C-alpha positions in Angstrom: 104.1 136.2 140.3 105.4 132.6 139.4 104.0 133.0 136.1 105.6 136.8 135.5 108.8 134.9 136.7 108.3 132.1 134.1 107.5 134.5 131.4 110.9 136.3 132.2 112.7 133.2 132.2 111.4 132.3 128.7 112.1 135.8 127.2 113.3 134.6 124.0 111.3 131.2 123.6 108.9 131.8 120.8 108.3 128.1 120.3 105.8 126.2 122.3 102.5 127.1 124.1 101.7 129.6 127.1 98.2 129.0 128.7 95.6 131.8 128.9 96.0 132.1 132.9 99.9 132.2 132.2 99.4 134.8 129.5 96.9 137.1 131.7 98.8 136.7 134.9 102.0 138.0 133.1 100.2 140.8 131.7 98.6 141.7 135.4 102.0 141.7 137.0 103.7 143.4 133.9 100.9 146.2 134.7 101.7 146.4 138.5 105.5 146.6 138.0 105.0 149.2 135.2 103.1 151.2 137.8 105.7 151.2 140.4 108.3 152.0 137.7 106.1 155.1 137.0 105.7 155.8 140.6 109.7 155.6 141.3 110.0 158.0 138.3 107.6 160.5 140.1 109.2 159.9 143.4 112.8 160.4 142.1 111.3 163.4 140.0 112.7 162.2 136.7 109.8 162.9 134.4 110.2 162.5 130.5 110.7 165.2 128.0 106.9 165.9 127.5 105.6 167.5 130.6 101.9 166.4 130.6 100.7 164.6 133.7 100.3 161.2 132.5 102.6 161.2 129.5 105.5 162.7 131.6 105.4 160.1 134.3 105.1 157.3 131.5 108.0 158.3 129.7 110.6 158.9 132.9 113.9 156.9 132.6 112.9 154.1 135.1 109.8 153.1 133.5 111.4 153.6 129.9 114.0 151.3 131.0 111.4 148.5 132.3 109.2 148.8 128.9 112.6 148.3 127.1 113.5 145.2 128.9 110.1 143.8 128.6 109.6 144.3 125.2 111.1 140.8 124.1 109.3 138.7 126.8 106.0 140.2 126.1 106.2 139.3 122.4 107.3 135.9 123.2 104.4 135.0 125.5 102.1 136.8 122.9 103.6 134.3 120.5 103.0 131.1 122.6 99.7 132.2 123.3 98.9 132.4 119.7 100.2 129.0 119.3 98.0 127.8 122.2 94.9 128.7 120.0 96.4 127.2 116.9 97.6 130.4 115.1 101.0 131.0 113.7 103.1 133.5 115.8 103.0 136.1 112.7 99.4 136.9 113.7 101.3 139.3 116.5 101.8 141.6 113.4 98.2 142.4 113.3 98.7 144.3 116.5 100.2 146.8 114.4 97.1 148.0 113.0 95.6 150.7 115.2 92.3 150.0 117.1 91.2 147.0 114.8 94.5 145.3 115.2 94.5 145.8 119.0 90.8 144.7 119.3 91.6 141.5 117.3 94.3 140.5 119.3 92.8 141.0 122.4 90.1 138.6 121.2 92.6 136.1 120.3 94.4 136.4 123.5 90.8 135.6 125.5 90.1 132.5 123.5 90.5 129.5 125.1 93.5 127.1 124.1 93.2 123.9 121.9 92.2 121.3 124.4 94.5 118.7 122.6 98.3 118.7 121.5 98.4 120.9 118.2 101.4 121.5 116.0 103.0 123.9 118.2 103.2 121.3 121.1 101.4 119.6 123.9 98.7 121.3 126.1 100.7 123.9 128.4 101.0 122.6 132.1 100.3 125.0 134.7 103.2 125.9 136.9 103.0 124.1 140.2 
């Protein structure tokens, strides 16, 4: 949970580095909270415009607002993670290429970070 909160605190910080663990823990809690938002949409009966089982719940107002609120923090932590492996933050735009871009970003996010200081800063310290 502390990695998720740290990611939210740095919601517009596109400089520096984020460790692999910090990134994946942020993703894990983001997915868990998104499921809760979808569940709340279903409980309150606020489905979206499209009335298909999965899509309707994912497009409800609560989950929609949650997704909207997490756009900047998600982009920021991806950019910091790219910095950790020595890549420029502009590599995030490769994710807009359908399928191939998503796979390439996943591969980059799975890579181990640079073990020494790089041009983006020192090795990220784990949250104590």
